[in-house]
C-alpha positions as a Markdown table, in Angstrom:
| # | Residue | x | y | z |
|---|---|---|---|---|
| 1 | Met | 0.0 | 0.0 | 0.0 |
| 2 | Ser | 1.3 | 3.4 | -0.9 |
| 3 | Thr | 0.6 | 6.8 | 0.6 |
| 4 | Asn | 0.6 | 10.1 | -1.2 |
| 5 | Pro | 3.4 | 12.2 | 0.4 |
| 6 | Asn | 1.0 | 15.1 | 0.4 |
| 7 | Phe | -1.7 | 13.3 | 2.5 |
| 8 | His | -1.9 | 11.5 | 5.8 |
| 9 | Leu | -2.9 | 7.9 | 6.5 |
| 10 | Phe | -5.2 | 7.3 | 9.5 |
| 11 | Leu | -5.8 | 3.7 | 10.6 |
| 12 | Glu | -8.7 | 3.5 | 13.0 |
| 13 | Gly | -9.8 | -0.2 | 13.1 |
| 14 | Pro | -8.1 | -3.6 | 13.3 |
| 15 | Ile | -4.9 | -3.9 | 11.3 |
| 16 | Ser | -3.8 | -7.1 | 9.6 |
| 17 | Ile | -0.9 | -7.1 | 7.2 |
| 18 | Thr | -0.1 | -10.6 | 5.8 |
| 19 | Gly | 2.5 | -12.2 | 3.6 |
| 20 | Ser | 4.7 | -9.7 | 1.8 |
| 21 | Gly | 2.2 | -6.8 | 2.3 |
| 22 | Ala | 3.7 | -3.5 | 3.5 |
| 23 | Ile | 3.2 | 0.2 | 3.8 |
| 24 | Lys | 5.5 | 2.1 | 1.4 |
| 25 | Thr | 7.1 | 4.9 | 3.3 |
| 26 | Thr | 6.8 | 8.5 | 2.3 |
| 27 | Gly | 7.1 | 11.9 | 4.0 |
| 28 | Ala | 3.5 | 11.7 | 5.0 |
| 29 | Arg | 1.9 | 11.3 | 8.5 |
| 30 | Leu | 0.9 | 7.8 | 9.8 |
| 31 | Val | -1.7 | 7.7 | 12.6 |
| 32 | Ile | -2.7 | 4.5 | 14.3 |
| 33 | His | -5.6 | 5.2 | 16.7 |
| 34 | Gly | -9.1 | 3.9 | 17.4 |
| 35 | Thr | -9.6 | 0.3 | 18.6 |
| 36 | Gly | -8.8 | -3.2 | 17.6 |
| 37 | Ala | -5.7 | -5.4 | 17.3 |
| 38 | Val | -2.6 | -4.0 | 15.4 |
| 39 | Gly | -0.2 | -6.8 | 15.0 |
| 40 | Ala | 2.9 | -6.6 | 12.7 |
| 41 | Val | 3.2 | -3.5 | 10.6 |
| 42 | Asn | 5.6 | -4.0 | 7.7 |
| 43 | Phe | 7.2 | -1.1 | 5.8 |
| 44 | Ser | 8.9 | -1.0 | 2.4 |
| 45 | Val | 10.8 | 1.7 | 0.5 |
| 46 | Gly | 8.5 | 4.1 | -1.2 |
| 47 | Thr | 9.5 | 7.7 | -1.9 |
| 48 | Thr | 11.6 | 7.7 | 1.2 |
| 49 | Pro | 14.0 | 4.9 | 2.5 |
| 50 | Leu | 12.0 | 3.4 | 5.4 |
| 51 | Thr | 11.3 | 6.9 | 6.8 |
| 52 | Ile | 8.0 | 8.6 | 7.4 |
| 53 | Gly | 7.2 | 12.2 | 8.4 |
| 54 | Gln | 5.0 | 12.3 | 11.5 |
| 55 | Phe | 3.9 | 9.2 | 13.5 |
| 56 | Thr | 1.2 | 8.7 | 16.1 |
| 57 | Leu | 0.3 | 5.6 | 18.0 |
| 58 | Asn | -2.7 | 6.1 | 20.3 |
| 59 | Arg | -4.4 | 2.7 | 20.6 |
| 60 | Pro | -4.6 | 1.8 | 24.4 |
| 61 | Gly | -3.9 | -1.8 | 25.3 |
| 62 | Gln | -2.7 | -2.8 | 21.8 |
| 63 | Thr | 0.8 | -3.7 | 20.5 |
| 64 | Met | 2.3 | -2.7 | 17.2 |
| 65 | Thr | 5.1 | -5.0 | 16.1 |
| 66 | Leu | 7.8 | -3.4 | 13.9 |
| 67 | Gly | 8.3 | -5.4 | 10.7 |
| 68 | Asn | 11.3 | -3.3 | 9.7 |
| 69 | Asp | 13.7 | -0.7 | 10.9 |
| 70 | Leu | 11.9 | 2.6 | 10.9 |
| 71 | Thr | 12.9 | 6.3 | 11.2 |
| 72 | Ile | 10.5 | 9.2 | 12.1 |
| 73 | Thr | 11.8 | 12.4 | 10.6 |
| 74 | Ser | 9.3 | 14.8 | 12.2 |
| 75 | Asn | 7.2 | 14.8 | 15.4 |
| 76 | Ala | 6.3 | 11.5 | 16.9 |
| 77 | Ser | 3.7 | 10.6 | 19.5 |
| 78 | Val | 3.6 | 7.1 | 21.1 |
| 79 | Ser | 1.3 | 8.2 | 24.0 |
| 80 | Asn | -0.9 | 5.0 | 24.3 |
| 81 | Gly | -0.1 | 1.5 | 23.2 |
| 82 | Asn | 2.9 | -0.8 | 23.1 |
| 83 | Val | 5.7 | -1.2 | 20.5 |
| 84 | Asn | 7.3 | -4.5 | 20.0 |
| 85 | Leu | 10.7 | -3.6 | 18.5 |
| 86 | Asn | 11.0 | -7.2 | 17.2 |
| 87 | Gly | 14.8 | -6.9 | 16.9 |
| 88 | Lys | 14.6 | -3.8 | 14.8 |
| 89 | Ile | 15.9 | -0.2 | 15.1 |
| 90 | Phe | 13.4 | 2.6 | 15.9 |
| 91 | Lys | 14.8 | 6.1 | 15.3 |
| 92 | Phe | 13.1 | 9.3 | 16.5 |
| 93 | Asn | 14.8 | 12.0 | 14.5 |
| 94 | Gly | 12.1 | 14.7 | 14.7 |
| 95 | Ala | 12.1 | 17.8 | 16.9 |
| 96 | Asn | 9.5 | 16.5 | 19.4 |
| 97 | Thr | 8.7 | 13.1 | 20.7 |
| 98 | Thr | 5.9 | 12.1 | 23.1 |
| 99 | Leu | 6.2 | 8.8 | 25.0 |
| 100 | Pro | 3.7 | 7.2 | 27.4 |
| 101 | Ala | 3.3 | 8.9 | 30.7 |
| 102 | Asn | 3.8 | 5.6 | 32.5 |
| 103 | Ala | 4.2 | 1.9 | 31.9 |
| 104 | Ala | 0.4 | 1.4 | 32.1 |
| 105 | Ala | -0.1 | 3.6 | 29.1 |
| 106 | Gly | 2.5 | 1.9 | 27.0 |
| 107 | Thr | 5.9 | 0.1 | 26.9 |
| 108 | Phe | 8.5 | -0.9 | 24.4 |
| 109 | Val | 9.2 | -4.7 | 24.1 |
| 110 | Gly | 12.9 | -5.2 | 23.5 |
| 111 | Ser | 15.4 | -7.9 | 22.7 |
| 112 | Ser | 19.1 | -8.3 | 22.5 |
| 113 | Ser | 19.1 | -7.1 | 18.9 |
| 114 | Ser | 16.6 | -4.2 | 19.3 |
| 115 | Ala | 17.7 | -0.5 | 19.4 |
| 116 | Ile | 16.2 | 2.9 | 20.0 |
| 117 | Thr | 17.7 | 6.2 | 18.9 |
| 118 | Phe | 16.7 | 9.8 | 19.7 |
| 119 | Ser | 18.6 | 12.1 | 17.4 |
| 120 | Asn | 18.9 | 15.9 | 16.8 |
| 121 | Ala | 17.8 | 18.7 | 19.0 |
| 122 | Gly | 14.3 | 18.8 | 20.5 |
| 123 | Ala | 12.3 | 17.5 | 23.5 |
| 124 | Val | 11.0 | 14.2 | 24.7 |
| 125 | Thr | 8.0 | 14.2 | 27.0 |
| 126 | Gly | 6.8 | 11.2 | 28.9 |
| 127 | Gln | 9.0 | 8.2 | 29.8 |
| 128 | Leu | 10.8 | 5.4 | 28.0 |
| 129 | Asn | 9.2 | 2.4 | 29.6 |
| 130 | Met | 10.4 | -1.1 | 28.9 |
| 131 | Asp | 8.2 | -4.2 | 29.1 |
| 132 | Gln | 9.2 | -5.9 | 32.4 |
| 133 | Thr | 7.9 | -9.4 | 31.6 |
| 134 | Ser | 11.3 | -10.9 | 31.4 |
| 135 | Ser | 15.0 | -9.9 | 31.2 |
| 136 | Ser | 14.7 | -10.2 | 27.4 |
| 137 | Thr | 11.8 | -7.9 | 27.0 |
| 138 | Lys | 13.5 | -5.1 | 28.9 |
| 139 | Thr | 16.7 | -5.4 | 26.9 |
| 140 | Leu | 18.1 | -3.2 | 24.2 |
| 141 | Lys | 21.2 | -3.8 | 22.2 |
| 142 | Ala | 21.8 | -0.1 | 22.0 |
| 143 | Leu | 20.2 | 3.1 | 23.3 |
| 144 | Thr | 21.5 | 6.4 | 21.8 |
| 145 | Thr | 20.1 | 9.8 | 22.7 |
| 146 | Gln | 20.8 | 13.4 | 21.8 |
| 147 | Lys | 17.6 | 14.5 | 23.7 |
| 148 | Ser | 17.1 | 14.6 | 27.5 |
| 149 | Leu | 15.3 | 11.4 | 28.3 |
| 150 | Thr | 13.6 | 9.9 | 31.4 |
| 151 | Leu | 13.8 | 6.1 | 31.9 |
| 152 | Gly | 10.7 | 5.0 | 33.7 |
| 153 | Asn | 11.7 | 1.5 | 34.7 |
| 154 | Ser | 14.6 | -0.9 | 34.5 |
| 155 | Leu | 16.6 | -1.4 | 31.3 |
| 156 | Glu | 19.3 | -3.8 | 30.3 |
| 157 | Ile | 21.9 | -3.0 | 27.7 |
| 158 | Thr | 23.9 | -5.7 | 25.8 |
| 159 | Asp | 26.0 | -3.5 | 23.6 |
| 160 | Ser | 26.1 | 0.3 | 24.2 |
| 161 | Leu | 24.5 | 3.4 | 25.8 |
| 162 | Lys | 25.5 | 6.8 | 24.4 |
| 163 | Val | 24.3 | 10.1 | 25.9 |
| 164 | Thr | 25.4 | 13.2 | 23.9 |
| 165 | Gly | 25.2 | 16.6 | 25.6 |
| 166 | Val | 21.9 | 15.9 | 27.4 |
| 167 | Thr | 20.7 | 14.2 | 30.6 |
| 168 | Leu | 19.4 | 10.6 | 31.0 |
| 169 | Thr | 17.3 | 10.5 | 34.1 |
| 170 | Asn | 17.5 | 6.9 | 35.2 |
| 171 | Asn | 14.6 | 6.1 | 37.5 |
| 172 | Gly | 14.6 | 2.3 | 37.2 |
| 173 | Gly | 18.2 | 1.2 | 37.1 |
| 174 | Ile | 20.4 | 0.3 | 34.1 |
| 175 | Thr | 22.2 | -3.0 | 33.9 |
| 176 | Phe | 25.0 | -3.5 | 31.4 |
| 177 | Arg | 25.1 | -7.2 | 30.6 |
| 178 | Ser | 28.3 | -9.1 | 29.9 |
| 179 | Ser | 28.7 | -12.5 | 28.3 |
| 180 | Ala | 31.2 | -14.5 | 26.4 |
| 181 | Thr | 30.2 | -12.8 | 23.1 |
| 182 | Leu | 29.3 | -9.2 | 24.0 |
| 183 | Lys | 29.9 | -6.8 | 26.9 |
| 184 | Gly | 27.6 | -3.9 | 27.6 |
| 185 | Arg | 29.3 | -0.5 | 27.7 |
| 186 | Ile | 28.9 | 3.3 | 28.1 |
| 187 | Ala | 30.1 | 4.7 | 24.8 |
| 188 | Asn | 32.0 | 7.9 | 24.4 |
| 189 | Ser | 29.5 | 10.4 | 25.9 |
| 190 | Thr | 29.3 | 14.0 | 26.8 |
| 191 | Gly | 26.0 | 13.9 | 28.7 |
| 192 | Ser | 25.1 | 12.8 | 32.2 |
| 193 | Ile | 23.4 | 9.8 | 33.6 |
| 194 | Ser | 21.6 | 9.9 | 37.0 |
| 195 | Gly | 20.7 | 7.0 | 39.2 |
| 196 | Asn | 22.2 | 3.6 | 39.8 |
| 197 | Ile | 23.8 | 1.4 | 37.2 |
| 198 | Thr | 24.9 | -2.2 | 37.4 |
| 199 | Val | 27.9 | -3.3 | 35.4 |
| 200 | Glu | 28.5 | -7.0 | 34.8 |
| 201 | Thr | 32.0 | -8.3 | 34.2 |
| 202 | Phe | 32.4 | -11.6 | 32.4 |
| 203 | Ala | 35.6 | -13.5 | 33.2 |
| 204 | Gln | 36.5 | -16.7 | 31.5 |
| 205 | Gly | 37.6 | -19.3 | 34.1 |
| 206 | Gly | 39.8 | -22.3 | 34.1 |
| 207 | Thr | 42.6 | -21.3 | 36.4 |
| 208 | Thr | 42.8 | -20.4 | 40.1 |
| 209 | Asp | 45.4 | -17.6 | 40.4 |
| 210 | Trp | 45.8 | -13.9 | 41.0 |
| 211 | Thr | 44.1 | -11.4 | 38.7 |
| 212 | Asn | 44.3 | -7.6 | 38.3 |
| 213 | Leu | 40.7 | -6.2 | 38.5 |
| 214 | Gly | 39.1 | -2.7 | 38.5 |
| 215 | Val | 35.6 | -1.4 | 39.1 |
| 216 | Ser | 34.5 | -0.7 | 35.6 |
| 217 | Gly | 33.6 | 3.0 | 36.2 |
| 218 | Val | 31.1 | 2.4 | 39.0 |
| 219 | Ser | 31.4 | 4.6 | 42.1 |
| 220 | Gly | 30.2 | 4.4 | 45.7 |
| 221 | Leu | 31.2 | 0.8 | 46.5 |
| 222 | Asn | 33.4 | -1.1 | 48.9 |
| 223 | Leu | 34.9 | -4.5 | 48.8 |
| 224 | Ser | 31.9 | -6.1 | 50.4 |
| 225 | Ser | 30.1 | -5.4 | 47.1 |
| 226 | Trp | 32.1 | -8.3 | 45.6 |
| 227 | Asp | 32.2 | -10.5 | 48.7 |
| 228 | Asn | 29.9 | -13.4 | 47.7 |
| 229 | Pro | 30.9 | -17.0 | 48.5 |
| 230 | Thr | 28.9 | -18.2 | 45.5 |
| 231 | Thr | 29.7 | -15.8 | 42.7 |
| 232 | Phe | 33.0 | -14.3 | 43.9 |
| 233 | Pro | 34.5 | -16.2 | 46.8 |
| 234 | Met | 37.3 | -14.3 | 48.5 |
| 235 | Thr | 39.1 | -13.8 | 51.9 |
| 236 | Cys | 39.9 | -10.5 | 53.5 |
| 237 | Ile | 39.7 | -8.7 | 56.8 |
| 238 | Gly | 36.0 | -8.8 | 57.7 |
| 239 | Cys | 34.9 | -10.8 | 54.7 |
| 240 | Ile | 32.4 | -13.6 | 55.0 |
| 241 | Asn | 35.4 | -15.9 | 54.7 |
| 242 | Ala | 38.0 | -14.3 | 57.0 |
| 243 | Thr | 41.7 | -14.5 | 56.3 |
| 244 | Thr | 42.1 | -17.3 | 58.9 |
| 245 | Ser | 39.1 | -19.4 | 57.8 |
| 246 | Val | 40.7 | -21.3 | 55.0 |
| 247 | Gly | 43.4 | -23.0 | 57.1 |
| 248 | Gly | 46.6 | -21.0 | 57.7 |
| 249 | Gly | 45.8 | -17.4 | 57.1 |
| 250 | Phe | 45.5 | -16.2 | 53.5 |
| 251 | Ala | 44.1 | -13.0 | 52.0 |
| 252 | Ser | 42.8 | -13.3 | 48.5 |
| 253 | Ala | 42.1 | -9.6 | 48.1 |
| 254 | Val | 45.0 | -7.1 | 48.3 |
| 255 | Arg | 45.6 | -3.7 | 47.0 |
| 256 | Trp | 48.9 | -2.1 | 45.7 |
| 257 | Asp | 50.4 | 0.8 | 47.6 |
| 258 | Glu | 52.9 | 2.5 | 45.4 |
| 259 | Ser | 54.4 | 4.3 | 48.4 |
| 260 | Leu | 55.7 | 1.1 | 49.9 |
| 261 | Ala | 58.5 | -1.2 | 48.7 |
| 262 | Ser | 57.5 | -4.7 | 47.6 |
| 263 | Pro | 56.4 | -7.0 | 49.1 |
| 264 | Ala | 55.0 | -4.6 | 51.7 |
| 265 | Ala | 53.3 | -2.8 | 48.8 |
| 266 | Tyr | 50.7 | -5.6 | 48.7 |
| 267 | Val | 48.2 | -4.6 | 51.4 |
| 268 | Thr | 45.5 | -6.9 | 52.7 |
| 269 | Met | 42.1 | -5.4 | 52.1 |
| 270 | Ser | 39.1 | -5.1 | 54.4 |
| 271 | Asn | 35.6 | -5.6 | 53.3 |
| 272 | Ser | 34.9 | -2.0 | 54.2 |
| 273 | Asp | 37.7 | -0.6 | 52.0 |
| 274 | Pro | 36.3 | 1.6 | 49.1 |
| 275 | Leu | 36.6 | 0.4 | 45.6 |
| 276 | Thr | 37.9 | 3.2 | 43.5 |
| 277 | Gln | 39.8 | 3.6 | 40.2 |
| 278 | Glu | 42.9 | 4.3 | 42.3 |
| 279 | Arg | 42.5 | 1.3 | 44.6 |
| 280 | Ile | 42.9 | -1.7 | 42.3 |
| 281 | Leu | 42.7 | -5.2 | 43.4 |
| 282 | Asp | 45.0 | -8.2 | 43.1 |
| 283 | Val | 42.3 | -10.9 | 43.6 |
| 284 | Phe | 43.0 | -14.6 | 44.0 |
| 285 | Arg | 40.1 | -16.1 | 42.1 |
| 286 | Phe | 39.1 | -19.5 | 43.5 |
| 287 | Asp | 37.1 | -20.7 | 40.5 |
| 288 | Thr | 38.2 | -23.4 | 38.1 |
| 289 | Ile | 34.9 | -23.3 | 36.2 |
| 290 | His | 34.6 | -22.2 | 32.7 |
| 291 | Tyr | 33.6 | -18.6 | 33.5 |
| 292 | Ser | 32.3 | -16.3 | 36.2 |
| 293 | Arg | 30.1 | -13.3 | 36.0 |
| 294 | Tyr | 30.1 | -10.7 | 38.8 |
| 295 | Glu | 28.3 | -7.4 | 39.2 |
| 296 | Leu | 29.1 | -3.9 | 40.5 |
| 297 | Val | 26.0 | -2.1 | 41.5 |
| 298 | Gly | 26.5 | 1.6 | 42.3 |
| 299 | Tyr | 26.2 | 5.1 | 40.7 |
| 300 | Arg | 27.9 | 6.6 | 37.8 |
| 301 | Pro | 29.4 | 10.1 | 38.4 |
| 302 | Ser | 26.7 | 12.4 | 37.3 |
| 303 | Arg | 28.7 | 14.3 | 34.7 |
| 304 | Tyr | 31.0 | 13.2 | 32.0 |
| 305 | Arg | 34.0 | 15.5 | 31.5 |
| 306 | Pro | 36.8 | 15.2 | 29.0 |
| 307 | Ser | 39.4 | 14.7 | 31.8 |
| 308 | Tyr | 37.2 | 13.3 | 34.5 |
| 309 | Tyr | 39.5 | 10.5 | 35.8 |
| 310 | Ser | 42.8 | 11.6 | 37.1 |
| 311 | Phe | 45.0 | 8.9 | 38.8 |
| 312 | Asn | 47.0 | 10.6 | 41.5 |
| 313 | Cys | 48.9 | 7.5 | 42.7 |
| 314 | Phe | 52.2 | 8.5 | 41.1 |
| 315 | Asn | 54.4 | 9.4 | 44.1 |
| 316 | Ser | 57.6 | 8.8 | 42.1 |
| 317 | Ala | 59.0 | 6.9 | 39.2 |
| 318 | Gly | 58.3 | 3.2 | 39.2 |
| 319 | Tyr | 55.4 | 0.7 | 38.7 |
| 320 | Asn | 51.9 | 1.8 | 39.5 |
| 321 | Leu | 48.7 | -0.4 | 39.5 |
| 322 | Ile | 45.7 | 1.4 | 38.0 |
| 323 | Ser | 42.6 | 0.2 | 36.0 |
| 324 | Asn | 40.5 | 1.0 | 33.1 |
| 325 | Pro | 38.3 | 3.7 | 34.7 |
| 326 | Tyr | 35.3 | 3.3 | 32.4 |
| 327 | Ala | 32.5 | 0.8 | 31.7 |
| 328 | Ser | 33.9 | 0.5 | 28.3 |
| 329 | Pro | 37.1 | -0.8 | 26.6 |
| 330 | Ile | 39.8 | 1.8 | 26.1 |
| 331 | Arg | 42.8 | 2.0 | 23.8 |
| 332 | Trp | 46.1 | 2.1 | 25.5 |
| 333 | Ser | 47.8 | 4.1 | 22.8 |
| 334 | Leu | 45.2 | 6.9 | 23.2 |
| 335 | Leu | 45.5 | 7.0 | 27.0 |
| 336 | Arg | 49.3 | 7.0 | 26.8 |
| 337 | Ala | 49.5 | 9.7 | 24.0 |
| 338 | Ser | 47.9 | 12.3 | 26.3 |
| 339 | Asn | 50.1 | 11.2 | 29.2 |
| 340 | Ser | 53.4 | 10.6 | 27.5 |
| 341 | Gly | 55.3 | 12.9 | 29.8 |
| 342 | Ile | 54.6 | 10.8 | 32.9 |
| 343 | Val | 54.5 | 7.1 | 31.7 |
| 344 | Asn | 56.5 | 5.0 | 29.4 |
| 345 | Asp | 54.9 | 3.4 | 26.4 |
| 346 | Val | 54.3 | 0.0 | 28.1 |
| 347 | Tyr | 51.7 | -1.6 | 30.4 |
| 348 | Tyr | 51.7 | -4.9 | 32.1 |
| 349 | Val | 48.9 | -7.4 | 33.1 |
| 350 | Tyr | 49.2 | -10.7 | 34.9 |
| 351 | Asp | 48.0 | -13.7 | 33.0 |
| 352 | Pro | 46.5 | -16.2 | 35.6 |
| 353 | Asp | 46.3 | -19.0 | 33.0 |
| 354 | Met | 50.0 | -19.0 | 32.2 |
| 355 | Gly | 51.2 | -17.7 | 35.5 |
| 356 | Leu | 53.3 | -14.9 | 34.0 |
| 357 | Thr | 53.1 | -11.1 | 33.3 |
| 358 | Arg | 52.3 | -10.0 | 29.8 |
| 359 | Ser | 53.2 | -6.6 | 28.4 |
| 360 | Phe | 52.3 | -4.3 | 25.5 |
| 361 | Val | 55.3 | -2.1 | 24.7 |
| 362 | Ser | 55.6 | 0.4 | 21.9 |
| 363 | Gly | 52.9 | -1.4 | 19.9 |
| 364 | Leu | 54.2 | -4.9 | 20.4 |
| 365 | Thr | 53.0 | -7.8 | 22.6 |
| 366 | Ala | 55.4 | -9.8 | 24.7 |
| 367 | Pro | 55.5 | -12.7 | 25.1 |
| 368 | Thr | 53.6 | -14.1 | 22.2 |
| 369 | Gly | 50.8 | -16.7 | 22.6 |
| 370 | Thr | 47.1 | -17.3 | 22.1 |
| 371 | Gln | 46.4 | -14.8 | 24.9 |
| 372 | Val | 48.3 | -11.5 | 24.9 |
| 373 | Ala | 48.2 | -7.9 | 26.2 |
| 374 | Tyr | 47.6 | -5.5 | 23.3 |
| 375 | Asp | 46.3 | -2.1 | 22.5 |
| 376 | Ile | 42.7 | -2.7 | 23.8 |
| 377 | Ile | 42.2 | -2.8 | 27.6 |
| 378 | Pro | 38.7 | -4.3 | 28.5 |
| 379 | Ala | 36.4 | -2.8 | 31.1 |
| 380 | Gly | 37.2 | -4.1 | 34.6 |
| 381 | Gln | 40.9 | -4.7 | 33.8 |
| 382 | Gly | 43.6 | -3.7 | 36.2 |
| 383 | Phe | 47.1 | -3.1 | 34.8 |
| 384 | Tyr | 50.5 | -1.8 | 35.8 |
| 385 | Val | 52.1 | 1.2 | 34.2 |
| 386 | Glu | 55.7 | 2.5 | 34.5 |
| 387 | Ala | 55.8 | 6.1 | 35.7 |
| 388 | Thr | 58.7 | 8.2 | 34.8 |
| 389 | Ser | 58.0 | 10.8 | 37.5 |
| 390 | Gly | 55.4 | 11.7 | 40.1 |
| 391 | Gly | 52.2 | 13.3 | 38.9 |
| 392 | Asn | 48.7 | 12.6 | 37.6 |
| 393 | Leu | 47.7 | 10.3 | 34.7 |
| 394 | Thr | 44.4 | 11.5 | 33.2 |
| 395 | Ala | 41.9 | 9.5 | 31.2 |
| 396 | Asn | 39.1 | 10.9 | 29.1 |
| 397 | Glu | 36.1 | 9.8 | 27.1 |
| 398 | Ser | 38.0 | 9.9 | 23.8 |
| 399 | Asn | 40.1 | 6.9 | 25.1 |
| 400 | Lys | 37.0 | 4.7 | 24.7 |
| 401 | Val | 36.6 | 2.2 | 21.8 |
| 402 | Ser | 33.9 | -0.3 | 20.8 |
| 403 | Phe | 36.0 | -3.5 | 21.0 |
| 404 | Asn | 33.6 | -5.2 | 23.4 |
| 405 | Thr | 33.1 | -8.6 | 21.7 |
| 406 | Gly | 34.2 | -12.1 | 22.6 |
| 407 | Ala | 37.5 | -11.5 | 21.0 |
| 408 | Asn | 38.4 | -9.0 | 23.7 |
| 409 | Gln | 38.0 | -10.9 | 26.9 |
| 410 | Leu | 39.0 | -9.7 | 30.4 |
| 411 | Leu | 42.6 | -11.0 | 31.0 |
| 412 | Lys | 42.4 | -13.0 | 27.8 |
| 413 | Ser | 42.8 | -11.1 | 24.6 |
| 414 | Ser | 43.6 | -12.9 | 21.3 |
| 415 | Glu | 46.8 | -12.2 | 19.6 |
| 416 | Asn | 44.9 | -11.9 | 16.3 |
| 417 | Asn | 43.3 | -8.7 | 17.6 |
| 418 | Ser | 46.7 | -7.0 | 18.0 |
| 419 | Thr | 45.8 | -4.4 | 15.4 |
| 420 | Thr | 48.9 | -2.3 | 16.2 |
| 421 | Asn | 51.6 | -4.8 | 15.4 |
| 422 | Ser | 51.3 | -4.2 | 11.6 |
| 423 | Asn | 52.1 | -0.5 | 12.1 |
| 424 | Val | 55.2 | -0.6 | 14.2 |
| 425 | Gly | 57.8 | -1.2 | 11.5 |
| 426 | Ser | 60.4 | -3.9 | 11.6 |
| 427 | Tyr | 61.2 | -5.8 | 14.9 |
| 428 | Leu | 63.2 | -8.7 | 16.1 |
| 429 | Arg | 61.7 | -11.1 | 18.7 |
| 430 | Ile | 63.9 | -13.3 | 20.8 |
| 431 | Asn | 62.6 | -16.2 | 22.9 |
| 432 | Ile | 64.8 | -17.9 | 25.5 |
| 433 | Asp | 63.8 | -21.2 | 27.1 |
| 434 | Gly | 65.7 | -23.5 | 29.4 |
| 435 | Gly | 65.9 | -24.9 | 32.9 |
| 436 | Gly | 62.1 | -24.5 | 33.4 |
| 437 | Tyr | 62.3 | -20.7 | 32.6 |
| 438 | His | 61.1 | -18.6 | 29.7 |
| 439 | Asp | 61.8 | -15.1 | 28.7 |
| 440 | Asp | 60.8 | -13.0 | 25.7 |
| 441 | Ala | 62.5 | -9.9 | 24.3 |
| 442 | Val | 61.6 | -7.6 | 21.4 |
| 443 | Ile | 63.9 | -5.1 | 19.6 |
| 444 | Arg | 61.9 | -2.6 | 17.5 |
| 445 | Phe | 63.1 | -0.6 | 14.5 |
| 446 | Pro | 60.8 | 2.4 | 14.1 |
| 447 | Leu | 59.2 | 3.1 | 10.8 |
| 448 | Met | 61.3 | 6.2 | 10.1 |
| 449 | Gln | 64.6 | 4.6 | 11.1 |
| 450 | Arg | 66.7 | 3.2 | 8.2 |
| 451 | Leu | 70.2 | 1.8 | 8.0 |
| 452 | Ile | 72.2 | 3.9 | 5.6 |
| 453 | Leu | 75.5 | 2.7 | 4.1 |
| 454 | Ile | 77.8 | 5.3 | 2.6 |
| 455 | Arg | 80.7 | 4.1 | 0.4 |
| 456 | Leu | 83.8 | 6.3 | 0.7 |
C-alpha cells in the first residue's frame, strides 16, 4: 500500500498485514488510533528509504510489532499503546517526541538485537518504559540519545549506551550485561546519567590464580560489594570468609600501595575498603569453572567531563597499578598519548592461566601466545604502568573504543586482535627457554629509522 506524500494515513480499526504486504514509506503522516488489534506493521521503501514524516500511536492496550527498521523524521507521539521492537531499530529524528506517561499507558518490548535512537535537538516528554515481563523484553542492544530522556523502569543493555550533551534520568536502574560474546558499555559520551547502574564483568575461568581487577567505572562501592561465596569467593579482613578461615591465614584480596616497597606494597584489604579507580585489586580467584560473572552495583558520576578521571597515585618513578576507569574498553595508545610525559609506552597485566606477566610495549606484545596484552584494555581490567616521575595520569572519554566482543576478553585477549603490530615497523623477537624458565624480548626498529651505508 502506498501513501501520497501530500496526504496523511489514518488507521482506526483492526490492522492485519499478511504475507509480503507492506506500507510504502513517504514523508506523510501515519496515525494508528481507534480500537482493535494492530499486529505486525511492515514497511517497504517508497518515496523515502524506510522513513516517514510524522507518526502517532494512540491505541490503548494494543501492541504494534515493527516489521522493519523505521525512522521518524518529524514529530512522533507514542502516547498510548505498546511497541514490540522485534529486533529492529526505531529512530526518532524529529524535533519533538511524546512517549507514554507511565508503563500502564505503553511500553517498548525489547530484545538483545533491538535498538532505539533519539537524534537531533528537541524535546522528549513522557517516559521510556520497557516491558518488564522478562530480562529479554526489557533489553536493548543499544540506546542512543541526543535529547534529554527519562527512563521509567529498569533497562538492560547488551552493547552500548550513548548520551550526547543531554541528561538521561535513570529512575529504574540500568544493567550492562556481559557475556562471552558481548559486553555492555557506556560509549564515548558528553552527557550525564543519573541513578544507579549495574555493570557486569564476564571473566573466563579455568585457572585459580591472581588477577588484576578494577571497578568498571562504578562509584560508591566497597569490597563487600564483591564478597559473595557463590559468585565471587574471597578472603579479606571482615569478609564472609575471613583470612584465617581457610586454614593458615590467607588474604585473596589485596591492593597495591605505590608508596611502599615490595612485598609490603601488597596490602591486605578489608571488606569496608572503598573500591575506586585508584584502589585496584589483586584478587585470587578460587574458580576453576569455565567462567564467572560478577556485578558492580552503584552510581555513575553524574557528569562526563573530557578529563574526569585523574589517577594521582604516582608518588615517584616506578610501577603503579591502575585500572580502566570506564564501563567500556579503552585504547592504551590513546591513553598514553595524552600522558606521554609521565608514563613509558608500556603496560603490564598478569595472566593467571599461564602464571606470567604480559606486556604491551611500543605497539608490540610480549610474550607471544594465544592470549596476549595488546592495545585494547577491557572494562574491569587492572594493569601496571611504568611512571617516569610523580604526577597525575588523566583518562578521558575519547580513550573509549567499541572493542567489546568475545575477541576482547577480560585478562584473555587474542593475539589476532593486536591491530597495532602491523604499524610498528620492523622488529626482532627473541625467545629464551631452558631450565624451566622462559623469557621474551623484542627489539623494535621504528618506521622512520633506516640503516644507511655510505661508500667512501
